[in-house]
Each structure stands twice: as C-alpha cells, then as structure tokens.
ChimeraX commands (.cxc) that place a marker at each C-alpha (Angstrom):
marker #1 position 42.13,104.31,35.77 radius 0.5
marker #1 position 43.85,104.41,32.79 radius 0.5
marker #1 position 43.92,106.52,29.45 radius 0.5
marker #1 position 45.98,106.35,26.23 radius 0.5
marker #1 position 46.13,109.45,25.38 radius 0.5
marker #1 position 48.90,109.70,27.66 radius 0.5
marker #1 position 51.99,107.50,26.76 radius 0.5
marker #1 position 55.10,107.38,29.21 radius 0.5
marker #1 position 57.99,107.92,27.71 radius 0.5
marker #1 position 60.38,104.65,29.07 radius 0.5
marker #1 position 63.35,106.76,28.62 radius 0.5
marker #1 position 65.76,104.70,31.30 radius 0.5
marker #1 position 69.33,102.76,30.85 radius 0.5
marker #1 position 67.91,99.45,30.17 radius 0.5
marker #1 position 64.80,96.95,29.57 radius 0.5
marker #1 position 65.15,95.64,33.08 radius 0.5
marker #1 position 64.51,99.07,34.62 radius 0.5
marker #1 position 61.65,99.88,31.88 radius 0.5
marker #1 position 59.90,96.56,32.65 radius 0.5
marker #1 position 60.32,97.80,36.65 radius 0.5
marker #1 position 58.57,101.12,36.24 radius 0.5
marker #1 position 55.83,99.59,34.47 radius 0.5
marker #1 position 54.81,97.73,36.92 radius 0.5
marker #1 position 55.13,100.33,39.66 radius 0.5
marker #1 position 52.71,101.95,37.15 radius 0.5
marker #1 position 50.56,99.25,36.59 radius 0.5
marker #1 position 47.24,99.38,35.07 radius 0.5
marker #1 position 47.29,103.24,35.26 radius 0.5
marker #1 position 48.99,103.01,31.83 radius 0.5
marker #1 position 48.20,101.41,28.87 radius 0.5
marker #1 position 50.21,103.32,26.48 radius 0.5
marker #1 position 54.16,103.55,26.89 radius 0.5
marker #1 position 57.33,105.31,24.16 radius 0.5
marker #1 position 60.19,103.32,24.13 radius 0.5
marker #1 position 63.47,105.62,22.22 radius 0.5
marker #1 position 66.78,105.22,20.90 radius 0.5
marker #1 position 68.36,105.79,24.20 radius 0.5
marker #1 position 67.17,102.32,25.11 radius 0.5
marker #1 position 67.73,100.22,22.25 radius 0.5
marker #1 position 70.78,98.80,23.26 radius 0.5
marker #1 position 69.53,98.12,26.08 radius 0.5
marker #1 position 67.17,95.82,25.14 radius 0.5
marker #1 position 64.57,98.16,24.25 radius 0.5
marker #1 position 62.85,96.32,21.02 radius 0.5
marker #1 position 62.57,92.80,24.04 radius 0.5
marker #1 position 60.67,95.12,25.91 radius 0.5
marker #1 position 58.76,96.73,23.46 radius 0.5
marker #1 position 57.54,92.73,22.56 radius 0.5
marker #1 position 56.42,91.83,26.22 radius 0.5
marker #1 position 55.19,95.08,26.98 radius 0.5
marker #1 position 53.22,94.23,23.64 radius 0.5
marker #1 position 52.38,90.76,24.06 radius 0.5
marker #1 position 52.20,89.37,27.61 radius 0.5
marker #1 position 51.12,92.43,29.25 radius 0.5
marker #1 position 48.57,94.38,26.59 radius 0.5
marker #1 position 50.40,97.45,26.57 radius 0.5
marker #1 position 50.38,99.85,23.41 radius 0.5
marker #1 position 53.87,100.75,22.04 radius 0.5
marker #1 position 55.23,104.05,20.39 radius 0.5
marker #1 position 58.55,102.99,18.60 radius 0.5
marker #1 position 60.17,106.59,18.44 radius 0.5
marker #1 position 63.61,105.19,16.39 radius 0.5
marker #1 position 63.28,109.26,14.23 radius 0.5
marker #1 position 64.85,106.95,11.17 radius 0.5
marker #1 position 66.38,109.06,8.80 radius 0.5
marker #1 position 68.12,106.82,5.39 radius 0.5
marker #1 position 67.94,107.20,2.07 radius 0.5
marker #1 position 64.43,105.42,0.98 radius 0.5
marker #1 position 65.55,101.99,0.46 radius 0.5
marker #1 position 67.05,101.88,3.87 radius 0.5
marker #1 position 64.01,103.61,5.85 radius 0.5
marker #1 position 61.93,101.25,3.87 radius 0.5
marker #1 position 63.67,97.96,4.42 radius 0.5
marker #1 position 64.25,98.96,8.70 radius 0.5
marker #1 position 60.52,99.69,8.66 radius 0.5
marker #1 position 59.61,96.72,7.24 radius 0.5
marker #1 position 61.51,94.56,9.74 radius 0.5
marker #1 position 59.95,96.80,12.51 radius 0.5
marker #1 position 57.01,96.05,11.40 radius 0.5
marker #1 position 56.98,92.52,12.30 radius 0.5
marker #1 position 56.83,93.32,15.61 radius 0.5
marker #1 position 52.83,93.83,15.89 radius 0.5
marker #1 position 53.36,97.55,17.62 radius 0.5
marker #1 position 51.45,100.76,17.30 radius 0.5
marker #1 position 53.15,104.13,16.82 radius 0.5
marker #1 position 56.67,104.34,14.66 radius 0.5
marker #1 position 58.68,107.37,14.32 radius 0.5
marker #1 position 60.83,108.58,11.33 radius 0.5
marker #1 position 61.83,112.13,10.23 radius 0.5
marker #1 position 59.40,114.35,8.50 radius 0.5
marker #1 position 61.06,114.47,4.96 radius 0.5
marker #1 position 58.86,113.50,2.57 radius 0.5
marker #1 position 61.32,111.11,0.78 radius 0.5
marker #1 position 61.45,109.25,4.09 radius 0.5
marker #1 position 57.82,108.80,5.20 radius 0.5
marker #1 position 56.79,107.53,1.76 radius 0.5
marker #1 position 59.87,104.75,2.44 radius 0.5
marker #1 position 58.36,104.30,5.94 radius 0.5
marker #1 position 54.89,103.62,4.43 radius 0.5
marker #1 position 56.01,101.05,1.93 radius 0.5
marker #1 position 57.85,99.27,4.90 radius 0.5
marker #1 position 54.88,99.42,7.07 radius 0.5
marker #1 position 52.05,97.98,4.01 radius 0.5
marker #1 position 49.94,95.77,5.25 radius 0.5
marker #1 position 50.40,95.81,9.03 radius 0.5
marker #1 position 48.41,98.44,11.58 radius 0.5
marker #1 position 51.80,100.31,12.14 radius 0.5
marker #1 position 51.56,104.14,12.64 radius 0.5
marker #1 position 54.34,106.24,10.52 radius 0.5
marker #1 position 54.66,109.47,12.47 radius 0.5
marker #1 position 56.78,111.76,11.26 radius 0.5
marker #1 position 58.80,114.25,13.23 radius 0.5
marker #1 position 58.30,117.92,12.18 radius 0.5
marker #1 position 60.97,119.87,14.40 radius 0.5
marker #1 position 62.44,118.88,18.23 radius 0.5
marker #1 position 60.81,120.29,20.72 radius 0.5
marker #1 position 64.35,120.23,22.24 radius 0.5
marker #1 position 65.14,122.70,19.34 radius 0.5
marker #1 position 64.39,126.40,19.09 radius 0.5
marker #1 position 65.38,129.11,16.17 radius 0.5
marker #1 position 69.17,129.76,17.43 radius 0.5
marker #1 position 69.55,126.06,17.45 radius 0.5
marker #1 position 68.01,125.45,13.43 radius 0.5
marker #1 position 70.00,128.73,12.85 radius 0.5
marker #1 position 73.13,126.62,13.61 radius 0.5
marker #1 position 72.11,123.42,11.87 radius 0.5
marker #1 position 71.87,125.60,8.60 radius 0.5
marker #1 position 68.59,124.97,8.35 radius 0.5
marker #1 position 65.36,127.27,6.64 radius 0.5
marker #1 position 65.01,130.47,8.09 radius 0.5
marker #1 position 61.59,131.72,9.44 radius 0.5
marker #1 position 59.23,131.04,12.74 radius 0.5
marker #1 position 59.80,127.53,14.14 radius 0.5
marker #1 position 56.04,127.58,14.14 radius 0.5
marker #1 position 55.69,128.24,10.49 radius 0.5
marker #1 position 58.32,125.98,9.55 radius 0.5
marker #1 position 56.54,123.01,11.44 radius 0.5
marker #1 position 53.34,123.44,10.41 radius 0.5
marker #1 position 54.93,123.30,6.61 radius 0.5
marker #1 position 56.54,120.17,7.60 radius 0.5
marker #1 position 53.59,118.81,8.88 radius 0.5
marker #1 position 51.77,119.43,5.87 radius 0.5
marker #1 position 53.91,118.17,3.40 radius 0.5
marker #1 position 54.82,115.04,5.79 radius 0.5
marker #1 position 50.97,114.61,5.42 radius 0.5
marker #1 position 50.64,114.66,1.80 radius 0.5
marker #1 position 53.73,112.08,1.98 radius 0.5
marker #1 position 51.19,109.98,3.64 radius 0.5
marker #1 position 52.30,110.45,6.91 radius 0.5
marker #1 position 49.44,108.95,9.74 radius 0.5
marker #1 position 50.45,111.71,11.98 radius 0.5
marker #1 position 53.13,114.05,13.20 radius 0.5
marker #1 position 55.19,114.87,16.31 radius 0.5
marker #1 position 55.03,118.18,17.34 radius 0.5
marker #1 position 55.39,120.51,20.34 radius 0.5
marker #1 position 52.22,121.49,21.79 radius 0.5
marker #1 position 52.50,125.17,20.67 radius 0.5
marker #1 position 52.01,123.87,17.46 radius 0.5
marker #1 position 49.82,121.55,18.15 radius 0.5
marker #1 position 46.46,123.70,17.36 radius 0.5
marker #1 position 48.17,125.21,14.34 radius 0.5
marker #1 position 48.37,121.73,12.65 radius 0.5
marker #1 position 45.52,120.57,13.56 radius 0.5
marker #1 position 43.80,123.61,11.19 radius 0.5
marker #1 position 45.53,122.26,8.44 radius 0.5
marker #1 position 42.92,120.50,6.17 radius 0.5
marker #1 position 45.27,117.72,5.55 radius 0.5
marker #1 position 45.63,116.74,9.45 radius 0.5
marker #1 position 42.04,115.32,9.31 radius 0.5
marker #1 position 41.55,111.81,10.60 radius 0.5
marker #1 position 45.08,112.32,11.36 radius 0.5
marker #1 position 47.05,111.72,14.88 radius 0.5
marker #1 position 49.04,114.71,16.49 radius 0.5
marker #1 position 51.22,113.66,19.11 radius 0.5
marker #1 position 53.03,115.84,21.11 radius 0.5
marker #1 position 56.29,115.43,24.28 radius 0.5
marker #1 position 57.25,118.58,25.60 radius 0.5
marker #1 position 54.50,117.97,28.08 radius 0.5
marker #1 position 55.00,118.86,31.71 radius 0.5
marker #1 position 52.61,119.09,34.66 radius 0.5
marker #1 position 52.53,122.54,35.96 radius 0.5
marker #1 position 54.90,123.03,38.17 radius 0.5
marker #1 position 57.58,120.71,36.87 radius 0.5
marker #1 position 60.53,121.27,35.44 radius 0.5
marker #1 position 61.09,121.92,31.73 radius 0.5
marker #1 position 64.53,120.10,32.20 radius 0.5
marker #1 position 65.99,120.24,27.70 radius 0.5
marker #1 position 62.57,120.88,26.69 radius 0.5
marker #1 position 61.79,124.60,24.65 radius 0.5
marker #1 position 58.36,124.46,23.69 radius 0.5
marker #1 position 56.34,123.32,26.17 radius 0.5
marker #1 position 52.54,123.05,27.26 radius 0.5
marker #1 position 50.87,121.49,30.09 radius 0.5
marker #1 position 49.18,118.01,29.54 radius 0.5
marker #1 position 45.27,119.97,29.93 radius 0.5
marker #1 position 46.28,122.61,27.25 radius 0.5
marker #1 position 48.24,119.82,24.23 radius 0.5
marker #1 position 44.92,118.16,24.28 radius 0.5
marker #1 position 42.67,121.23,24.30 radius 0.5
marker #1 position 44.78,122.74,21.48 radius 0.5
marker #1 position 44.63,119.02,19.01 radius 0.5
marker #1 position 47.03,116.64,20.31 radius 0.5
marker #1 position 45.54,113.13,20.50 radius 0.5
marker #1 position 48.09,111.84,22.69 radius 0.5
marker #1 position 50.87,113.40,24.92 radius 0.5
marker #1 position 54.43,112.15,25.88 radius 0.5
marker #1 position 55.49,112.47,29.37 radius 0.5
marker #1 position 58.17,110.46,30.63 radius 0.5
marker #1 position 60.61,112.85,33.84 radius 0.5
marker #1 position 57.52,114.13,35.23 radius 0.5
marker #1 position 56.65,110.32,35.90 radius 0.5
marker #1 position 59.14,108.17,35.69 radius 0.5
marker #1 position 61.65,110.44,37.97 radius 0.5
marker #1 position 58.88,111.12,40.88 radius 0.5
marker #1 position 59.31,109.85,44.15 radius 0.5
marker #1 position 55.94,107.67,43.38 radius 0.5
marker #1 position 55.20,107.53,39.71 radius 0.5
marker #1 position 52.06,106.08,39.82 radius 0.5
marker #1 position 50.29,108.96,41.24 radius 0.5
marker #1 position 52.83,111.00,39.19 radius 0.5
marker #1 position 50.95,109.27,36.16 radius 0.5
marker #1 position 47.24,109.82,37.67 radius 0.5
marker #1 position 47.69,113.56,38.55 radius 0.5
marker #1 position 48.59,113.53,34.13 radius 0.5
marker #1 position 45.14,111.12,34.06 radius 0.5
marker #1 position 42.76,113.64,36.02 radius 0.5
marker #1 position 43.73,116.57,33.94 radius 0.5
marker #1 position 42.52,114.51,31.09 radius 0.5
marker #1 position 39.67,113.28,32.23 radius 0.5
marker #1 position 37.24,116.27,31.29 radius 0.5
marker #1 position 38.61,116.71,28.29 radius 0.5
marker #1 position 36.82,115.85,25.18 radius 0.5
marker #1 position 38.77,113.22,22.33 radius 0.5
marker #1 position 39.79,114.50,18.88 radius 0.5
marker link #1:1,2 radius 0.2
marker link #1:2,3 radius 0.2
marker link #1:3,4 radius 0.2
marker link #1:4,5 radius 0.2
marker link #1:5,6 radius 0.2
marker link #1:6,7 radius 0.2
marker link #1:7,8 radius 0.2
marker link #1:8,9 radius 0.2
marker link #1:9,10 radius 0.2
marker link #1:10,11 radius 0.2
marker link #1:11,12 radius 0.2
marker link #1:12,13 radius 0.2
marker link #1:13,14 radius 0.2
marker link #1:14,15 radius 0.2
marker link #1:15,16 radius 0.2
marker link #1:16,17 radius 0.2
marker link #1:17,18 radius 0.2
marker link #1:18,19 radius 0.2
marker link #1:19,20 radius 0.2
marker link #1:20,21 radius 0.2
marker link #1:21,22 radius 0.2
marker link #1:22,23 radius 0.2
marker link #1:23,24 radius 0.2
marker link #1:24,25 radius 0.2
marker link #1:25,26 radius 0.2
marker link #1:26,27 radius 0.2
marker link #1:27,28 radius 0.2
marker link #1:28,29 radius 0.2
marker link #1:29,30 radius 0.2
marker link #1:30,31 radius 0.2
marker link #1:31,32 radius 0.2
marker link #1:32,33 radius 0.2
marker link #1:33,34 radius 0.2
marker link #1:34,35 radius 0.2
marker link #1:35,36 radius 0.2
marker link #1:36,37 radius 0.2
marker link #1:37,38 radius 0.2
marker link #1:38,39 radius 0.2
marker link #1:39,40 radius 0.2
marker link #1:40,41 radius 0.2
marker link #1:41,42 radius 0.2
marker link #1:42,43 radius 0.2
marker link #1:43,44 radius 0.2
marker link #1:44,45 radius 0.2
marker link #1:45,46 radius 0.2
marker link #1:46,47 radius 0.2
marker link #1:47,48 radius 0.2
marker link #1:48,49 radius 0.2
marker link #1:49,50 radius 0.2
marker link #1:50,51 radius 0.2
marker link #1:51,52 radius 0.2
marker link #1:52,53 radius 0.2
marker link #1:53,54 radius 0.2
marker link #1:54,55 radius 0.2
marker link #1:55,56 radius 0.2
marker link #1:56,57 radius 0.2
marker link #1:57,58 radius 0.2
marker link #1:58,59 radius 0.2
marker link #1:59,60 radius 0.2
marker link #1:60,61 radius 0.2
marker link #1:61,62 radius 0.2
marker link #1:62,63 radius 0.2
marker link #1:63,64 radius 0.2
marker link #1:64,65 radius 0.2
marker link #1:65,66 radius 0.2
marker link #1:66,67 radius 0.2
marker link #1:67,68 radius 0.2
marker link #1:68,69 radius 0.2
marker link #1:69,70 radius 0.2
marker link #1:70,71 radius 0.2
marker link #1:71,72 radius 0.2
marker link #1:72,73 radius 0.2
marker link #1:73,74 radius 0.2
marker link #1:74,75 radius 0.2
marker link #1:75,76 radius 0.2
marker link #1:76,77 radius 0.2
marker link #1:77,78 radius 0.2
marker link #1:78,79 radius 0.2
marker link #1:79,80 radius 0.2
marker link #1:80,81 radius 0.2
marker link #1:81,82 radius 0.2
marker link #1:82,83 radius 0.2
marker link #1:83,84 radius 0.2
marker link #1:84,85 radius 0.2
marker link #1:85,86 radius 0.2
marker link #1:86,87 radius 0.2
marker link #1:87,88 radius 0.2
marker link #1:88,89 radius 0.2
marker link #1:89,90 radius 0.2
marker link #1:90,91 radius 0.2
marker link #1:91,92 radius 0.2
marker link #1:92,93 radius 0.2
marker link #1:93,94 radius 0.2
marker link #1:94,95 radius 0.2
marker link #1:95,96 radius 0.2
marker link #1:96,97 radius 0.2
marker link #1:97,98 radius 0.2
marker link #1:98,99 radius 0.2
marker link #1:99,100 radius 0.2
marker link #1:100,101 radius 0.2
marker link #1:101,102 radius 0.2
marker link #1:102,103 radius 0.2
marker link #1:103,104 radius 0.2
marker link #1:104,105 radius 0.2
marker link #1:105,106 radius 0.2
marker link #1:106,107 radius 0.2
marker link #1:107,108 radius 0.2
marker link #1:108,109 radius 0.2
marker link #1:109,110 radius 0.2
marker link #1:110,111 radius 0.2
marker link #1:111,112 radius 0.2
marker link #1:112,113 radius 0.2
marker link #1:113,114 radius 0.2
marker link #1:114,115 radius 0.2
marker link #1:115,116 radius 0.2
marker link #1:116,117 radius 0.2
marker link #1:117,118 radius 0.2
marker link #1:118,119 radius 0.2
marker link #1:119,120 radius 0.2
marker link #1:120,121 radius 0.2
marker link #1:121,122 radius 0.2
marker link #1:122,123 radius 0.2
marker link #1:123,124 radius 0.2
marker link #1:124,125 radius 0.2
marker link #1:125,126 radius 0.2
marker link #1:126,127 radius 0.2
marker link #1:127,128 radius 0.2
marker link #1:128,129 radius 0.2
marker link #1:129,130 radius 0.2
marker link #1:130,131 radius 0.2
marker link #1:131,132 radius 0.2
marker link #1:132,133 radius 0.2
marker link #1:133,134 radius 0.2
marker link #1:134,135 radius 0.2
marker link #1:135,136 radius 0.2
marker link #1:136,137 radius 0.2
marker link #1:137,138 radius 0.2
marker link #1:138,139 radius 0.2
marker link #1:139,140 radius 0.2
marker link #1:140,141 radius 0.2
marker link #1:141,142 radius 0.2
marker link #1:142,143 radius 0.2
marker link #1:143,144 radius 0.2
marker link #1:144,145 radius 0.2
marker link #1:145,146 radius 0.2
marker link #1:146,147 radius 0.2
marker link #1:147,148 radius 0.2
marker link #1:148,149 radius 0.2
marker link #1:149,150 radius 0.2
marker link #1:150,151 radius 0.2
marker link #1:151,152 radius 0.2
marker link #1:152,153 radius 0.2
marker link #1:153,154 radius 0.2
marker link #1:154,155 radius 0.2
marker link #1:155,156 radius 0.2
marker link #1:156,157 radius 0.2
marker link #1:157,158 radius 0.2
marker link #1:158,159 radius 0.2
marker link #1:159,160 radius 0.2
marker link #1:160,161 radius 0.2
marker link #1:161,162 radius 0.2
marker link #1:162,163 radius 0.2
marker link #1:163,164 radius 0.2
marker link #1:164,165 radius 0.2
marker link #1:165,166 radius 0.2
marker link #1:166,167 radius 0.2
marker link #1:167,168 radius 0.2
marker link #1:168,169 radius 0.2
marker link #1:169,170 radius 0.2
marker link #1:170,171 radius 0.2
marker link #1:171,172 radius 0.2
marker link #1:172,173 radius 0.2
marker link #1:173,174 radius 0.2
marker link #1:174,175 radius 0.2
marker link #1:175,176 radius 0.2
marker link #1:176,177 radius 0.2
marker link #1:177,178 radius 0.2
marker link #1:178,179 radius 0.2
marker link #1:179,180 radius 0.2
marker link #1:180,181 radius 0.2
marker link #1:181,182 radius 0.2
marker link #1:182,183 radius 0.2
marker link #1:183,184 radius 0.2
marker link #1:184,185 radius 0.2
marker link #1:185,186 radius 0.2
marker link #1:186,187 radius 0.2
marker link #1:187,188 radius 0.2
marker link #1:188,189 radius 0.2
marker link #1:189,190 radius 0.2
marker link #1:190,191 radius 0.2
marker link #1:191,192 radius 0.2
marker link #1:192,193 radius 0.2
marker link #1:193,194 radius 0.2
marker link #1:194,195 radius 0.2
marker link #1:195,196 radius 0.2
marker link #1:196,197 radius 0.2
marker link #1:197,198 radius 0.2
marker link #1:198,199 radius 0.2
marker link #1:199,200 radius 0.2
marker link #1:200,201 radius 0.2
marker link #1:201,202 radius 0.2
marker link #1:202,203 radius 0.2
marker link #1:203,204 radius 0.2
marker link #1:204,205 radius 0.2
marker link #1:205,206 radius 0.2
marker link #1:206,207 radius 0.2
marker link #1:207,208 radius 0.2
marker link #1:208,209 radius 0.2
marker link #1:209,210 radius 0.2
marker link #1:210,211 radius 0.2
marker link #1:211,212 radius 0.2
marker link #1:212,213 radius 0.2
marker link #1:213,214 radius 0.2
marker link #1:214,215 radius 0.2
marker link #1:215,216 radius 0.2
marker link #1:216,217 radius 0.2
marker link #1:217,218 radius 0.2
marker link #1:218,219 radius 0.2
marker link #1:219,220 radius 0.2
marker link #1:220,221 radius 0.2
marker link #1:221,222 radius 0.2
marker link #1:222,223 radius 0.2
marker link #1:223,224 radius 0.2
marker link #1:224,225 radius 0.2
marker link #1:225,226 radius 0.2
marker link #1:226,227 radius 0.2
marker link #1:227,228 radius 0.2
marker link #1:228,229 radius 0.2
marker link #1:229,230 radius 0.2
marker link #1:230,231 radius 0.2
marker link #1:231,232 radius 0.2
marker link #1:232,233 radius 0.2
marker link #1:233,234 radius 0.2
view
C-alpha cells in the first residue's frame, strides 16, 4: 500500500539514519521530503540514492531566498539531480528566478507562503505586513502563482482558501503541519488531520515526527494512508 499524496519528512540528523528509516518504511512510502536540517549530513546524497536506486519521489525543502541571479543559479544546479519538488520563498522575484533555473527540467517549484510554525505574533515580531495570517497566506499564494510557481506550501487551514483561487487551477498545494488525530503538535501552530487537509484541497500532505518518531514507523505511515484511501484526488 502506498499513496504519493503522503510525503514523509526525513528530518533526521544524517543520510545514514534517513536511509535506515526509508528501509523501515519500505514500500509503504513512495515520497520523501529532505530539508535543510540534513543538508550538511548528506541530504543531497540521500536524495539521489532514494530517487535513483529506490525509485522514490523526492521533495527537496531548501526554502531558497536570495537575489534573483543567485536563486536562478542555485536552482539550475539542483535541477540536475532529477528531483521532483523544490521549495523557494514565495516572493515573486524569487519564484521567477527559480523557474528560470528549472527551465527544461521536470522539477516543480513550490513557493512557501507563511511558515506553518508562525502565527500573527511571530509576524509582528518580524515587522511583516499587518493583517490576518490566512489573508496574507492567500495573497502570497496568488502572487506566487502569478509569478509562475507550480504550487505553494501552506498550512492545512489555508488549503481550501487557496484552492478557491482562480490562479490555483492546475497548481499544487502541499501542506505541512499535518498531524494524525491525537498526535502532538510540536512546534506547528496551524495544523489539521491528514483527511481534513486533503479534503480541503491539498494535493500532498507532509508528515514527519508522528511517523519517524513512532515506535513502529511503518504502522504509523499506514495509519495515515488508511485515512487517505477513500478521498478523491484533486
């Protein structure tokens, strides 16, 4: 049983632990997220091994942000690895540069709207634009789509609002901050269950700690997959 709507975050310290976890999960999981936390621990090597040797789909969560030329060059380099998703911050100039860097490749550029660990107090502390967090997420998603993003990263609480945007037609919505019923929220502040996130318009959900920290990670992954079985794809 596998369903690529579930993306398991391998937020473990290094590639060896990541590979060991992927082996424990086996054919139950077909899509993995590898992020900044593992970059210095062999993350790119693990991404390549899982993709090339094990046939897994890979979401490289780098959240790139810089001047356009730097982002374009970075994405052009990463696009050579034949991965599936790459995140950049949702600022239009960043998205446009990333799309230039990915030109000619199948790599999907996903724009980060507002991190799911942030709330209004956090945005105030960062001197970011006033307004309701959901409204800001939807506004940033619309601007990212207009700049050419293949999809966006947003919390499950904004998925339905983003899916309702005319610009979202044919674009991806990927939702971290997903927690199975009864699981601890950790540092996530805008969360929902897997079924709720998909039902509200997400194409993919990202689940990390509730799976890789479980006593039986495969069983935990299969429990999430069981929630998705009866849900139609968008």
